N, C-alpha and C positions, 0 to 999 in steps of 0.2 A: 889509626887516628886517635888522638888524645881524647880522654874522657871528659875534657872540658866542654865538649859539645853535648855531652849526655847529662851532666849534673850541674852545669853552670860554670862560671869563671871562678877558680880558686884564688885565694888572696895572694898566693906566692907564684902566680902565673908569670911567665916571661913576657917581655915586650911583644915578641912575635906571636905568642899564644893569645895575648890580649887583642892584638890587631886582627888576627884571624877570627877570633870569637865574635868581635863586634861586626866584622865584615860579613860573616856567615849570617848573623842575626839580621843584618840589613838586606841580605839577598835571599833569604829563605822564602819559599812559596807559602801562601796561606791556604790554598785549596789543592786537594789531591783527588784525582779522578781514576777510578779503577774500571777497566773494560774487560769483561769476560766474554769471549767469543764462542757462541754455540755452533753446533753442527746441525744436521738435518732434523734431529729430534730434540734439540736443545735450544733455548733462547739465548740470544746475545743480550747482555745487560750492562748498564752503566750506573755507577754510583759516584757521587761527588760529596766529599766531606770537607768541612772547614776546620782547620787546626787552630786551637787557641792555647795559650800558655807560653811560658818562657823557656822551658826545658823538658826533656823527655820524661822526667819524673812527675811533672804536673800537666802534661798535655791533656786536653780534653777536646772532644769533637762534636760537631753538629752535622748530621747528614742532611744536606740541603737539596739533593736531587737523586731520584731513583727512576730508572727507565728500562723497560724490556721491549725489544722489537718483536714483531710477529714472527712466528716460525717461518723459516726459509726466506727471510729478508736477505737480500744479496749483501755481500760484504762491502762492495763499493757504496751501497746505500747507507749502510751502518757508518762507514767512514765519513761520508758526506754529512750525515746527521750529527756525528760527534764533533766534527770540525766546526760546524755551525754553532753548536752548544759552547764550544771552547772560546768563541768570540764574545760571549756574554760579558758586559762591562764589570759585573760583580766579581767574576773570577780573576779580574786583573786589578782589583781594588787594593790588593796588598802590595808589598814592596817588590814582588817579582811575579812572573808568569806562573800559572798553575803547573802542577806536575801531572802528566797523563801516563798511567801505567797500563800497558796493553798486554793481554795474554798472548804469548807467542807459542803456546803449546799446540801441537797438531797443525791445524790450518792457519794458525796465527802468524806464522812467519811472513807469508806473502801479504797478509793484511797489514802487518807492521810496516812493510815496505811501502804500501800505499800511503800510510800516514806520513812517512818521511818525504813524500812528494807533494804534500799539502802545506798550507799555511795554518798549521794547527796551533800556533802561538802558545806553546807549552814546553816544559822540559819533558821530552818523550823518552820513556823507559820501557823496555821489553822485559817480560817475566816469563820464563819457562818453568812451569810448575812440575816438580819432580816428586818421586816417592822416597827420596834419599833423606839424609840428615844434615847436610852441610849446605850453607849458602855460599855462592861464588858468583863471580861476574867475568865473562870472557866475550870478546868480540862485541861488546856493547850490550850484552844480554845478561840479565840476572837469572841464575838458576836457584829457585827457591822451593824447598820442600813444602808440600801442602800443609803439613803440621804447623810450620812456622806462620803461614798466612792465617790459618784458623786460630792459632794461639794468640796472635796479635789482636784479633777481634774479640776473643774470649776475655782477655785481660781488660779491655776497655768496657765490655759489658758487665763483667763481674765487679769492677770498681766504679760502675755507674758514671763512666767518663765518655760515654757515647750517647747522644740524644738523637732519636729518630722521630721526626714530626709525624704524628698520625694523620696529618693533612696531605701527605704525599700520596699520590695515586697508587703507588706500589708498596706502601708501608705494610699493609696487611699481608701481602705476598711475602715480603721479607721476613716478617714475624713468623709466618707459617714455616718458612724454610729453616729458620733458627730452631723452631720447636721440633721439626722433623729430622734435623741433622743428627747423624750417628757416626760414631767412631768404632772401628773393629780392630782387635789385636789378634793376629794369626798365631798359630802354634809356634812359629819361628820367631815371634816377637815383632813382626812387621805390622805397622799400623796402616789402615786405609779408612777412607772417609766417603760418605755418601748421604743422600737424602732419603728419608722414609725407612720404615722397618724392613722392607724387603728389597729396597734399592732398585726397583723395577723402573723401566722407562716411564716417565710421567712424573716422577719425583725429582724435582729440580733443585739445584743449589746455585743457580747463576747469579742472583742478586747477592746472596751470601758471599760468593767468591769475589764479586765486584767490590763489595764493601771491604772485604778482607784485604784485597790488594791495595786499596786506597789507604787503609789504616797502616798496613805494613810499610808502604812507601813513606807515610808521614812520620812513622816512629823509627824506621831503620835506615832511611836514605836521606842524606844531606846533600845540598848543592853548594859547591865551593864558590869562591868569589870569581872563578873563571868559568862558571857554568857547567862544571863537571860534577857528576853525581858519584858519591862514595858512601859506603855503609858506616853508620855509627857503631863503634865497638867499644 
């Protein structure tokens, strides 16, 4: 895909490029929602960010919603709760429906199928979190290395382009996860990520991953005029 979607419209763009650029701007979502699905010892978490700015180089974000469900909350209950949240008029105040990015790793595949049978009123995208190095999409699912998700969040934090309201009930939890998050590089050069110095159960990164997925979707995925999602390259 042309870089016109990444850096704005160049002065020498063709007629077709100009038409697509303006159409994409008209159809782009304003809100991006990341849903990290926990298992028995992990929380499921939802983060919603609002994207502001005209191009990827000057996007900035406001985190307007953070939520964690109690441990062992059933997946149908999580889906029902998220679908209800997605009906909020604020999320539809932009030119298009919000984008909902759902973790399809592990137990996520059947949960994603549950979403497809609901009136979620969003651009629904599945993310399979991998330990690889390449981003790809097949059969409607994005395969995204965890390092890419975390890097998207780190860039926004380091450039002070992500605001998290301290009034959000889970804001302190998210800040704690950010402070405890660690990266490890193995002798073979492989990177791995986790929360806490010892990464034992009880050190969670669910909110961090939910925000990371939302930011990654907002900075790396675009919606075409036909409602199809593609990656900005």
